[in-house]
KEPA-222145 format. One record per residue (C-alpha): x, y, z. Coordinates in pm, whole numbers, plus 50000, padded with zeros to 5 digits. Example, Ala and Ser with C-alpha at 12.3 -4.5 7.8 and 13.67 -1.06 7.14 Angstrom:
2
512304955050780;513674989450714;
! end
This chain:
513
670098136966088;669048170765954;665628184366054;665748216865855;667898227265561;668078259365356;670088256665034;670828290064864;667438303964963;666728339564851;663728360864941;662918395764814;660278420164934;660158445364651;663598461364630;664578447564973;666528414964994;665548397665319;667568365865253;670528363565015;671428327864911;671028315365267;672418280765339;671738267265687;671038234065860;669468224866194;670128190666348;667098169066433;666228168166802;668288199066887;667318232267041;668888256366795;669098293966850;668738317766558;670428351066632;670818384066450;669858420366457;666308430566371;666158428965994;668858402065968;666418376765822;665348356366126;661628363466095;661818356565721;663248321865795;660418315366041;657748327365797;659168305865516;659098274865737;655588283865856;654218285865501;653298322665527;655628332765242;657548314364971;661168318664855;662098334964527;664908309964478;666618280864652;665538248964825;664008241765166;664418207165314;662488192265606;663828159465747;666138157465443;663258159065194;662828188164954;659498204565036;657098231364921;655338251065195;652538269665015;650458276465328;650428272465707;648328241065669;651068226765448;653598233465723;651278217865982;650998186165773;654788183165793;654688186666170;655838223166183;654198246366437;655058282466519;654568305366818;655008339866668;656318370566848;653418389966696;651038364466849;648488357966577;645598354866820;642088368366762;641338393367036;637538390767021;637548352667051;637938333567376;641098315867486;639418282467407;638488293467055;642018306466992;643658274867123;641718253066878;641598276366576;641528265566290;641008229266392;637988232666620;635918200966684;632658206366498;629458187366427;628648175466073;626658207766032;629668229066124;628658239066480;631318239666750;631188209966989;631548232467291;631828205767563;634418186267368;636318218267293;636278227667661;637598193367763;640408195167507;641538229267629;641408219067995;643578188867910;646048212567743;645958235568046;646628206368281;649568195668069;651028230668035;650178243768384;648038272568259;645378272768529;645878309768598;644258317668262;640468317368220;639678296467907;636418315667860;638068350067870;638378370167549;642028371967450;641968410067427;641318411567804;644558392767886;647888409467956;650818404967721;652548376367912;649318356167926;648788360667552;652368349667486;651878318067694;648648310067508;650438313767174;653198290067289;650758264667436;648668265267118;651688255866906;652938229267148;649488213567194;649548200966835;652488177766899;654958193066650;658008175266515;659518209666457;658628239066682;659538274766585;659638299066879;659878335066759;661038356867052;659048335267297;660398352267611;660118388567497;656968393367707;657798368567986;659318374868327;661318350668546;658698324768651;657168324268303;660598318568148;661018289368390;657628276668269;658858277967909;662088260468010;660078231168144;658208228067814;661438229367615;662998201867828;659918180067783;659908184667407;663668178867386;663238145467564;660568136167308;662888143667015;661218175666895;663448199766703;663158235366833;664288267166658;664608294266922;664708330166790;665848354167060;668018383967152;668748371367504;672058353367532;671378340867884;668438320867747;670498307867456;673008294667711;670238280267926;668068262967665;670018257267343;672498231567209;673698252166911;673268285866746;673408302266406;673998339166337;672408358066048;673498392365928;671998411365634;670128380565519;673208358165513;674448329865733;677678340665905;678268310566128;676908280666321;678458269366652;677948245766940;676808265367243;680098258967424;682278267867125;681748305667124;681708333967378;678998360367416;681398387267292;682128367166978;678398362166917;677758399566949;680618407266710;679118383166453;675608397066502;676478433666445;679638429766238;681828448866481;682908448966844;680238464867058;682468476567339;680928481167682;677338468567686;676108495567925;677208531967931;679198543268231;676838550468519;678078580868706;677208584469073;673918603469094;674538633269319;670878641569370;668318662369182;669598691668981;666518711269085;664208713569382;661408702869425;661318669069241;660208669268878;657648641868947;656238629969279;653658603069353;651768605269682;649798574869797;648788562069453;646308533169441;644648515269148;641928491069263;643688462769450;646648461369214;648548492369329;648608502269695;649858534669853;652728540769610;654818571169701;658118582369549;659968612369409;661818614469078;664538640569057;665848659968762;668548640268581;667658607668761;666998572968620;664698556568874;664208519168829;661068499368903;661638462268958;659308433469034;657928400968902;655188402368640;651828414268771;653068432069083;651548465568984;654298480468770;652138482668456;649328499168651;651788524668790;653078534768446;649608536268292;648278557068582;651118582168551;650348585368179;646618589668238;645598555968094;644458540468424;642198557968670;643618563969016;641468552669305;643458573669550;646538595469562;647958625769387;650648633769133;652838664669163;654868681968893;657568705469025;655938703869367;652468713869246;649428690469224;648658679268869;645548662468732;646608634068499;643258620768377;644308613068019;647428609867801;646748645367679;647048657768039;650268637968082;651848651367762;650928687067855;652608681368193;655778669468017;655258632168083;655678606867798;655338568967776;657508544367586;655238513667608;656108476767610;654478469867271;655668496967034;653778482766734;650308485166885;650738510767165;653568533767058;653208538566683;650708540266400;652648515566189;650948524065857;652018560465886;655498572965800;658198579466054;657728616966004;653988614766074;654558594066388;657428614266529;655918648766477;652388639866591;652658651966954;654468683566841;652368694466542;650928725166714;654448739166732;654668739566351;651138752366280;650708788066158;647208801266089;645948765566059;648678753865820;651598731165903;654998745465810;656168713165646;659758724665593;660148733765960;658518701066071;660708679765843;663868697465957;663018689666319;662238653166239;665498649966045;667468662966345;665858638766590;666228608966352;669968615866344;669978618066724;668468583166761;670458568166469;667528559566240;667998562165862;666598594165705;664298573365481;662038570765788;660938605765689;658768591865407;658628554065474;655818536365667;656978525066009;656048488565946;658948486365697;661508490965978;662968466266226;661688464566582;664768482166713;664348511466475;660638513266553;661378516066924;663948543166859;661258562166665;658958560366969;661748576267174;662398601766897;658748612266911;659078622367275;662518637967233;661098660266962;658218669467195;660878680567448;659418658567719;660768662468073;659828627968209;660158595468013;658188565868144;660018536367985;658188503268027;660388474367911;661758495367621;664178468767489;661628440467462;662258422467133;665098446167038;668428434166896;671718439067081;672918467866863;669698487666906;669668479667278;673098495267314;671908526567134;668788528867354;670968525667665;673088554567538;669978575567470;668768569267827;672048581067976;672288611267744;668708621667824;669408620168198;672718638568166;670868666567984;668518670068283;665688647068176;664088622968426;663298586368358;661118560668532;662438527568399;661088492068416;662558461268247;661888424168266;665678420068233;667018427068582;670618433868462;669268463968271;667748477868591;671008471968780;673258487968520;671128517368408;669368530268719;670568554568985;668008541869234;665618511869232;662208506469389;661058470269415;657328462369396;655698432469562;651928427469550;651298463369453;653508479469717;657018493569726;658878469969958;662488480069898;664558509869789;668128503969670;670838529169589;674368529069447;676318497469538;673258481569699;671648477769354;672358441269273;670418413469099;670428393169420;668898420569635;666338429869372;665198393769331;665048387369706;662708417069748;660748408569431;660018374069572;658698389169894;661728383670114;663848406070336;667088418970186;670218434570320;669658465170100;669008501170195;665698495570368;662478476170363;659888503770348;657688505270652;660118482470836;659068450770655;657968437870320;654308435270235;652538406470398;651378378370169;
! end
């Protein structure tokens, strides 16, 4: 039986065609992956099924019945729920209020029945094992993984017949992905149909029964999960053979200059980061690994001047540096590529030119006036370097795919001639083609003498991109791995708080629980 059907569905956004006569079916009770590059049409499919937008032409079927989905409430009435990648949560409301919105239990006069609401949410938390989240906390105070889990739990709590998961693991690390896997298995056993939008093939293999590939708004193939290889999927997604996923990692011979470009000495941030010391050499890609919440975010924010250090010092070229704000960091040659490029890395309503040139504007100012021709020429050169279409010069950033947006964040810092790139999960929510290009940019930047501190929730990226890896556990560096000792097994052993057979356990042992 068919749960979802698209018959020659077309959707335009102005002059842009997001879907072009798309025909696609999803079997009832299956976990079906929807794959494609950013901009291929996946999010448009999800928004159509969620009632956020309507097609210009074609037919949508739900459980073999032709339907109209004029609003989210219309989708809800048909048993369709969505956990969006963008996480449509209200930051100034509590977790409880967000979980129940817009179906809060109210009195006849419209007042919230607070005790009943609290009981409902606690029941949900018991069912979904969310006791690490405070239901009375405002959502804006939660980290990205917690917000993602709340968005998923909110959708699942309504007992959907069809559940749409839009990049549900993009902000989740290992244990949280396991948590999601348990929910998927439970819903599968209950007959729920799940559409799983993702860029991560290992999760497609783990969770899904079948997959469909979209490219340029068209359906290019549907397969059983065992009928197609990863290489074939990638070829269908990008329309060509990708070649080697990761660029060749040459043996790092040591810093090209002395002293180190960046050094941390005994850094501490409250109780989340404890006595962190390391050196980053010129031309080095230094990896940071660890499970979510082990201090890696605090480390990156402190080095960029966004978190206040309780103790410790930062050195640039062997000299003490005060990094009390992002302005201090940028002046010192340190730049941050954050995990959420839409809210932290870009002003999405501004054009690509305005975003990319912002940190460098003083360079093009003469007597208080910006030399626009000189600025635009520089932006054009860096857009070509990161393989983003020249129309980014005059087009608002929100009109571009997530992969192109992330490349514009990197372009901004390349144009500023940064010396140190702090890259915090830079491929989160990015399609395979853009990932490959970002990997190449990382290697090219290092080969040109730039230095990178790199963190990713995807351990294979750390293994294949980094010259050296530091593993964090409970706010401390517990392991340093080099060369052939950098393996997924050794990283995960240390990340879980165990001894490894790697280079060394700093201080002779891992941090005590």
